[in-house]
ZALUM-427867 format. One record per residue: residue number from 1; residue in three letters; x, y, z of N, C-alpha, C in turn. Coordinates in nm, 3 decimals. Atoms other than C-alpha are relative to their C-alpha. Layout:
BEGIN
+-----+-----+---------+---------+---------+---------+---------+---------+---------+---------+---------+
:   k :   r :     n.u :     n.v :     n.w :    ca.u :    ca.v :    ca.w :     c.u :     c.v :     c.w :
+-----+-----+---------+---------+---------+---------+---------+---------+---------+---------+---------+
: NUM : ALA :       X :       Y :       Z :       X :       Y :       Z :       X :       Y :       Z :
...
+-----+-----+---------+---------+---------+---------+---------+---------+---------+---------+---------+
//
This chain:
BEGIN
+-----+-----+---------+---------+---------+---------+---------+---------+---------+---------+---------+
:   k :   r :     n.u :     n.v :     n.w :    ca.u :    ca.v :    ca.w :     c.u :     c.v :     c.w :
+-----+-----+---------+---------+---------+---------+---------+---------+---------+---------+---------+
:   1 : MET :   0.065 :  -0.027 :  -0.127 :  12.438 :  12.843 :   9.249 :   0.103 :   0.058 :   0.097 :
:   2 : SER :  -0.095 :  -0.062 :  -0.092 :  12.605 :  13.079 :   9.492 :  -0.010 :  -0.068 :   0.136 :
:   3 : GLU :  -0.007 :   0.077 :  -0.123 :  12.713 :  12.927 :   9.820 :  -0.085 :   0.057 :   0.113 :
:   4 : ASN :   0.067 :  -0.059 :  -0.115 :  12.551 :  13.175 :  10.058 :  -0.141 :   0.048 :  -0.027 :
:   5 : LYS :   0.132 :  -0.047 :   0.034 :  12.231 :  13.258 :   9.876 :  -0.105 :  -0.086 :   0.072 :
:   6 : SER :   0.106 :   0.073 :  -0.069 :  11.932 :  13.167 :  10.088 :  -0.097 :  -0.056 :  -0.103 :
:   7 : GLN :   0.095 :   0.063 :   0.092 :  11.690 :  12.930 :   9.921 :  -0.143 :   0.016 :   0.046 :
:   8 : ILE :   0.133 :  -0.032 :  -0.047 :  11.397 :  13.059 :  10.119 :  -0.010 :   0.151 :   0.026 :
:   9 : THR :   0.024 :  -0.136 :  -0.044 :  11.242 :  13.398 :  10.179 :  -0.101 :  -0.008 :   0.114 :
:  10 : ILE :   0.084 :   0.002 :  -0.119 :  11.079 :  13.470 :  10.512 :  -0.066 :   0.137 :   0.014 :
:  11 : SER :   0.071 :  -0.125 :  -0.025 :  10.811 :  13.731 :  10.563 :  -0.090 :  -0.021 :   0.121 :
:  12 : ASP :   0.085 :   0.007 :  -0.118 :  10.579 :  13.812 :  10.850 :  -0.138 :   0.050 :  -0.037 :
:  13 : SER :   0.137 :  -0.041 :   0.027 :  10.201 :  13.827 :  10.821 :  -0.083 :  -0.019 :   0.126 :
:  14 : ASP :   0.078 :   0.006 :  -0.125 :  10.012 :  13.910 :  11.142 :   0.053 :  -0.103 :   0.099 :
:  15 : GLY :  -0.058 :   0.090 :  -0.098 :  10.253 :  13.718 :  11.361 :   0.029 :  -0.139 :  -0.051 :
:  16 : VAL :  -0.030 :   0.130 :   0.061 :  10.282 :  13.423 :  11.122 :   0.124 :   0.017 :  -0.087 :
:  17 : ARG :  -0.118 :  -0.002 :   0.087 :  10.623 :  13.355 :  10.968 :  -0.034 :  -0.079 :  -0.126 :
:  18 : VAL :   0.033 :   0.063 :   0.127 :  10.563 :  13.281 :  10.601 :   0.129 :  -0.027 :  -0.075 :
:  19 : VAL :  -0.121 :   0.040 :   0.070 :  10.836 :  13.088 :  10.420 :  -0.037 :  -0.039 :  -0.143 :
:  20 : ASN :   0.014 :   0.037 :   0.141 :  10.852 :  13.075 :  10.040 :   0.131 :  -0.060 :  -0.047 :
:  21 : PHE :  -0.119 :   0.065 :   0.054 :  11.094 :  12.844 :   9.863 :   0.036 :   0.065 :  -0.133 :
:  22 : GLU :  -0.047 :  -0.067 :   0.122 :  11.304 :  13.003 :   9.589 :   0.015 :  -0.097 :  -0.117 :
:  23 : ASP :  -0.027 :   0.097 :   0.106 :  11.386 :  12.686 :   9.396 :  -0.125 :  -0.077 :  -0.040 :
:  24 : ARG :   0.112 :   0.080 :   0.049 :  11.137 :  12.502 :   9.178 :   0.016 :  -0.147 :   0.035 :
:  25 : LYS :  -0.030 :   0.140 :  -0.033 :  11.309 :  12.174 :   9.262 :   0.080 :  -0.005 :   0.129 :
:  26 : ILE :  -0.072 :   0.017 :  -0.126 :  11.409 :  12.082 :   9.615 :   0.043 :  -0.146 :   0.003 :
:  27 : LEU :  -0.046 :   0.136 :   0.022 :  11.615 :  11.775 :   9.535 :   0.138 :  -0.028 :   0.057 :
:  28 : GLU :  -0.139 :   0.024 :  -0.037 :  11.982 :  11.820 :   9.625 :   0.018 :  -0.002 :   0.151 :
:  29 : GLU :  -0.028 :   0.016 :  -0.143 :  12.105 :  11.703 :   9.964 :   0.051 :   0.129 :   0.064 :
:  30 : LEU :  -0.061 :  -0.120 :  -0.057 :  12.313 :  12.017 :  10.018 :  -0.103 :   0.111 :   0.019 :
:  31 : SER :   0.097 :  -0.109 :  -0.014 :  12.031 :  12.261 :   9.951 :  -0.108 :  -0.037 :   0.102 :
:  32 : ILE :   0.099 :   0.043 :  -0.099 :  11.785 :  12.054 :  10.158 :   0.057 :   0.018 :   0.140 :
:  33 : SER :  -0.066 :  -0.016 :  -0.129 :  12.033 :  12.052 :  10.444 :   0.004 :   0.148 :   0.040 :
:  34 : ARG :  -0.007 :  -0.144 :  -0.026 :  12.078 :  12.430 :  10.414 :  -0.138 :   0.057 :   0.036 :
:  35 : ILE :   0.137 :  -0.045 :  -0.029 :  11.702 :  12.492 :  10.405 :  -0.041 :  -0.048 :   0.139 :
:  36 : GLY :   0.032 :   0.056 :  -0.132 :  11.658 :  12.262 :  10.705 :   0.065 :   0.077 :   0.113 :
:  37 : GLU :  -0.072 :  -0.078 :  -0.102 :  11.921 :  12.454 :  10.900 :  -0.065 :   0.137 :   0.020 :
:  38 : GLU :   0.063 :  -0.132 :  -0.009 :  11.761 :  12.791 :  10.818 :  -0.134 :  -0.007 :   0.073 :
:  39 : LEU :   0.132 :   0.014 :  -0.063 :  11.414 :  12.670 :  10.919 :   0.014 :  -0.038 :   0.147 :
:  40 : SER :  -0.023 :   0.042 :  -0.138 :  11.546 :  12.503 :  11.234 :   0.042 :   0.119 :   0.086 :
:  41 : GLU :  -0.044 :  -0.121 :  -0.071 :  11.719 :  12.827 :  11.335 :  -0.119 :   0.091 :   0.028 :
:  42 : LEU :   0.118 :  -0.085 :  -0.012 :  11.398 :  13.021 :  11.274 :  -0.091 :  -0.051 :   0.112 :
:  43 : VAL :   0.088 :   0.060 :  -0.101 :  11.196 :  12.780 :  11.490 :   0.060 :   0.014 :   0.139 :
:  44 : SER :  -0.061 :  -0.009 :  -0.133 :  11.448 :  12.785 :  11.774 :   0.005 :   0.144 :   0.051 :
:  45 : GLU :  -0.002 :  -0.140 :  -0.041 :  11.450 :  13.168 :  11.776 :  -0.133 :   0.047 :   0.056 :
:  46 : VAL :   0.133 :  -0.050 :  -0.034 :  11.073 :  13.207 :  11.821 :  -0.079 :  -0.109 :   0.073 :
:  47 : LYS :   0.082 :   0.095 :  -0.075 :  10.889 :  13.022 :  12.098 :  -0.143 :   0.005 :  -0.053 :
:  48 : GLU :   0.138 :   0.010 :   0.046 :  10.542 :  12.903 :  11.998 :  -0.020 :   0.065 :  -0.137 :
:  49 : ILE :   0.003 :  -0.059 :   0.135 :  10.612 :  12.999 :  11.637 :  -0.124 :  -0.044 :  -0.077 :
:  50 : LYS :   0.103 :   0.033 :   0.098 :  10.334 :  13.011 :  11.383 :   0.071 :   0.006 :  -0.135 :
:  51 : LEU :  -0.082 :   0.011 :   0.119 :  10.502 :  12.890 :  11.066 :  -0.082 :  -0.056 :  -0.116 :
:  52 : LEU :   0.069 :   0.043 :   0.121 :  10.357 :  12.862 :  10.718 :   0.103 :  -0.020 :  -0.110 :
:  53 : LEU :  -0.088 :   0.028 :   0.113 :  10.553 :  12.693 :  10.440 :  -0.084 :   0.000 :  -0.126 :
:  54 : SER :   0.073 :  -0.008 :   0.126 :  10.424 :  12.795 :  10.098 :   0.083 :  -0.066 :  -0.110 :
:  55 : PHE :  -0.069 :   0.074 :   0.106 :  10.516 :  12.558 :   9.816 :  -0.041 :   0.050 :  -0.138 :
:  56 : GLN :   0.050 :  -0.060 :   0.122 :  10.384 :  12.794 :   9.549 :   0.096 :  -0.016 :  -0.119 :
:  57 : ASN :  -0.099 :   0.006 :   0.109 :  10.709 :  12.788 :   9.345 :   0.053 :  -0.141 :  -0.025 :
:  58 : VAL :  -0.067 :   0.130 :   0.002 :  10.794 :  12.421 :   9.404 :  -0.072 :  -0.099 :  -0.093 :
:  59 : GLU :   0.054 :   0.100 :   0.092 :  10.745 :  12.161 :   9.131 :   0.043 :  -0.142 :   0.037 :
:  60 : HIS :  -0.053 :   0.132 :  -0.035 :  10.960 :  11.874 :   9.265 :   0.058 :   0.003 :   0.141 :
:  61 : LEU :  -0.047 :   0.012 :  -0.137 :  11.041 :  11.756 :   9.616 :   0.057 :  -0.141 :   0.017 :
:  62 : SER :  -0.059 :   0.134 :  -0.019 :  11.276 :  11.469 :   9.706 :  -0.046 :  -0.059 :   0.133 :
:  63 : SER :   0.035 :   0.065 :  -0.127 :  11.221 :  11.216 :   9.982 :   0.083 :   0.058 :   0.115 :
:  64 : ALA :  -0.083 :  -0.064 :  -0.104 :  11.508 :  11.382 :  10.171 :  -0.065 :   0.130 :   0.047 :
:  65 : ALA :   0.070 :  -0.124 :  -0.037 :  11.309 :  11.707 :  10.163 :  -0.119 :  -0.034 :   0.090 :
:  66 : LEU :   0.111 :   0.043 :  -0.087 :  11.011 :  11.520 :  10.311 :   0.052 :  -0.032 :   0.140 :
:  67 : GLY :  -0.062 :   0.030 :  -0.129 :  11.239 :  11.392 :  10.586 :   0.031 :   0.126 :   0.079 :
:  68 : MET :  -0.031 :  -0.128 :  -0.064 :  11.352 :  11.747 :  10.658 :  -0.129 :   0.063 :   0.054 :
:  69 : LEU :   0.128 :  -0.056 :  -0.045 :  10.985 :  11.857 :  10.683 :  -0.052 :  -0.072 :   0.125 :
:  70 : ILE :   0.043 :   0.078 :  -0.117 :  10.909 :  11.575 :  10.929 :   0.079 :   0.043 :   0.123 :
:  71 : SER :  -0.084 :  -0.046 :  -0.111 :  11.204 :  11.681 :  11.148 :  -0.042 :   0.140 :   0.046 :
:  72 : LEU :   0.043 :  -0.136 :  -0.032 :  11.091 :  12.043 :  11.130 :  -0.132 :  -0.003 :   0.076 :
:  73 : ASN :   0.130 :   0.013 :  -0.066 :  10.737 :  11.943 :  11.228 :   0.016 :  -0.041 :   0.146 :
:  74 : LYS :  -0.027 :   0.047 :  -0.136 :  10.872 :  11.761 :  11.534 :   0.057 :   0.114 :   0.084 :
:  75 : GLN :  -0.062 :  -0.112 :  -0.071 :  11.084 :  12.063 :  11.631 :  -0.105 :   0.107 :   0.034 :
:  76 : VAL :   0.106 :  -0.099 :  -0.024 :  10.786 :  12.301 :  11.593 :  -0.090 :  -0.047 :   0.114 :
:  77 : GLY :   0.083 :   0.057 :  -0.106 :  10.579 :  12.068 :  11.813 :   0.065 :   0.011 :   0.137 :
:  78 : GLN :  -0.072 :  -0.009 :  -0.126 :  10.847 :  12.063 :  12.081 :   0.001 :   0.143 :   0.054 :
:  79 : GLN :   0.000 :  -0.142 :  -0.040 :  10.842 :  12.444 :  12.083 :  -0.143 :   0.050 :   0.023 :
:  80 : LYS :   0.141 :  -0.034 :  -0.016 :  10.459 :  12.439 :  12.117 :  -0.048 :   0.096 :  -0.108 :
:  81 : GLY :   0.039 :  -0.085 :   0.111 :  10.431 :  12.608 :  11.778 :  -0.098 :  -0.070 :  -0.092 :
:  82 : GLN :   0.090 :   0.056 :   0.101 :  10.211 :  12.550 :  11.476 :   0.069 :   0.007 :  -0.136 :
:  83 : LEU :  -0.056 :   0.005 :   0.135 :  10.321 :  12.446 :  11.128 :  -0.111 :  -0.035 :  -0.097 :
:  84 : LYS :   0.098 :   0.028 :   0.105 :  10.098 :  12.463 :  10.822 :   0.071 :   0.009 :  -0.135 :
:  85 : LEU :  -0.054 :  -0.001 :   0.135 :  10.172 :  12.398 :  10.455 :  -0.108 :   0.051 :  -0.094 :
:  86 : SER :   0.099 :  -0.046 :   0.098 :  10.006 :  12.562 :  10.155 :   0.057 :  -0.005 :  -0.141 :
:  87 : ASP :  -0.036 :  -0.013 :   0.142 :  10.007 :  12.585 :   9.777 :   0.080 :  -0.119 :  -0.053 :
:  88 : ILE :  -0.071 :   0.119 :   0.046 :  10.121 :  12.226 :   9.720 :  -0.062 :  -0.045 :  -0.132 :
:  89 : SER :   0.049 :   0.041 :   0.131 :  10.094 :  12.119 :   9.357 :  -0.063 :  -0.140 :   0.009 :
:  90 : PRO :   0.067 :   0.131 :  -0.005 :   9.871 :  11.816 :   9.281 :   0.097 :  -0.118 :  -0.002 :
:  91 : GLN :  -0.092 :   0.114 :   0.004 :  10.167 :  11.590 :   9.194 :   0.080 :  -0.015 :   0.129 :
:  92 : ILE :  -0.070 :   0.010 :  -0.129 :  10.352 :  11.675 :   9.516 :  -0.098 :  -0.046 :   0.109 :
:  93 : TYR :   0.101 :   0.042 :  -0.100 :  10.030 :  11.637 :   9.718 :  -0.023 :  -0.150 :  -0.008 :
:  94 : GLU :   0.017 :   0.145 :   0.020 :   9.997 :  11.289 :   9.570 :   0.105 :  -0.076 :   0.081 :
:  95 : VAL :  -0.107 :   0.062 :  -0.079 :  10.333 :  11.202 :   9.731 :  -0.034 :   0.008 :   0.150 :
:  96 : PHE :   0.040 :  -0.014 :  -0.141 :  10.204 :  11.338 :  10.065 :  -0.108 :  -0.104 :   0.033 :
:  97 : LYS :   0.106 :   0.099 :  -0.024 :   9.897 :  11.114 :  10.030 :   0.055 :  -0.142 :   0.005 :
:  98 : ILE :  -0.057 :   0.135 :   0.006 :  10.094 :  10.803 :   9.934 :   0.080 :  -0.032 :   0.127 :
:  99 : THR :  -0.083 :   0.018 :  -0.120 :  10.332 :  10.852 :  10.229 :  -0.078 :   0.028 :   0.129 :
: 100 : ARG :   0.089 :  -0.032 :  -0.113 :  10.037 :  10.946 :  10.454 :   0.043 :   0.125 :   0.077 :
: 101 : LEU :  -0.043 :  -0.124 :  -0.066 :  10.209 :  11.275 :  10.537 :  -0.111 :   0.104 :  -0.001 :
: 102 : ASN :   0.114 :  -0.091 :  -0.002 :   9.883 :  11.451 :  10.453 :  -0.076 :  -0.013 :   0.132 :
: 103 : LYS :   0.061 :   0.018 :  -0.133 :   9.769 :  11.311 :  10.791 :   0.086 :   0.068 :   0.108 :
: 104 : LEU :  -0.092 :  -0.059 :  -0.097 :  10.076 :  11.448 :  10.972 :  -0.004 :   0.152 :  -0.005 :
: 105 : PHE :  -0.007 :  -0.145 :   0.018 :  10.073 :  11.799 :  10.826 :  -0.140 :   0.059 :  -0.022 :
: 106 : THR :   0.122 :  -0.075 :   0.032 :   9.796 :  12.057 :  10.814 :   0.028 :   0.072 :  -0.132 :
: 107 : ILE :  -0.026 :  -0.051 :   0.134 :   9.775 :  12.142 :  10.444 :  -0.121 :   0.080 :  -0.049 :
: 108 : HIS :   0.105 :  -0.088 :   0.053 :   9.577 :  12.430 :  10.293 :   0.026 :   0.026 :  -0.148 :
: 109 : GLY :  -0.011 :  -0.024 :   0.143 :   9.507 :  12.505 :   9.928 :   0.077 :   0.126 :  -0.033 :
: 110 : THR :  -0.066 :  -0.128 :   0.027 :   9.625 :  12.865 :   9.944 :   0.062 :   0.057 :   0.127 :
: 111 : GLN :  -0.065 :  -0.067 :  -0.112 :   9.843 :  13.083 :  10.162 :  -0.104 :   0.076 :   0.082 :
: 112 : GLN :   0.103 :  -0.076 :  -0.071 :   9.539 :  13.300 :  10.249 :  -0.082 :  -0.090 :   0.090 :
: 113 : GLU :   0.076 :   0.095 :  -0.082 :   9.340 :  12.997 :  10.371 :   0.081 :  -0.040 :   0.123 :
: 114 : ALA :  -0.087 :   0.044 :  -0.110 :   9.635 :  12.884 :  10.581 :   0.016 :   0.110 :   0.104 :
: 115 : LEU :  -0.015 :  -0.113 :  -0.093 :   9.687 :  13.230 :  10.732 :  -0.126 :   0.017 :   0.084 :
: 116 : GLY :   0.127 :  -0.014 :  -0.071 :   9.319 :  13.242 :  10.825 :  -0.023 :  -0.111 :   0.101 :
: 117 : ALA :   0.021 :   0.115 :  -0.088 :   9.349 :  12.907 :  11.005 :   0.087 :   0.001 :   0.125 :
: 118 : PHE :  -0.086 :  -0.004 :  -0.119 :   9.613 :  13.008 :  11.261 :  -0.076 :   0.054 :   0.119 :
+-----+-----+---------+---------+---------+---------+---------+---------+---------+---------+---------+
//
């Protein structure tokens, strides 16, 4: 793994910043920290950001990654922005349900559905 390679790709769709994760497994503290920093920077750059995190490529997520998402959600709220999640696999969604994070986050089945909901 190269040190400076971003683990997310960011695109723009009608004013919504769409983030795709490059790694299938978001488990390591260092990469979670790096992703958190990149997302935090993105949120602080754009007031009232509309942010969509697509988990299309992700198969595994650690509890530390969930913590990073909770912090990001709080930051987006403070900036009066909106955060939506999409394309979460059934096994990861199960973790969201068990931890009740499915109540905290707005989760859509597909990226298109989520984009239409902003």
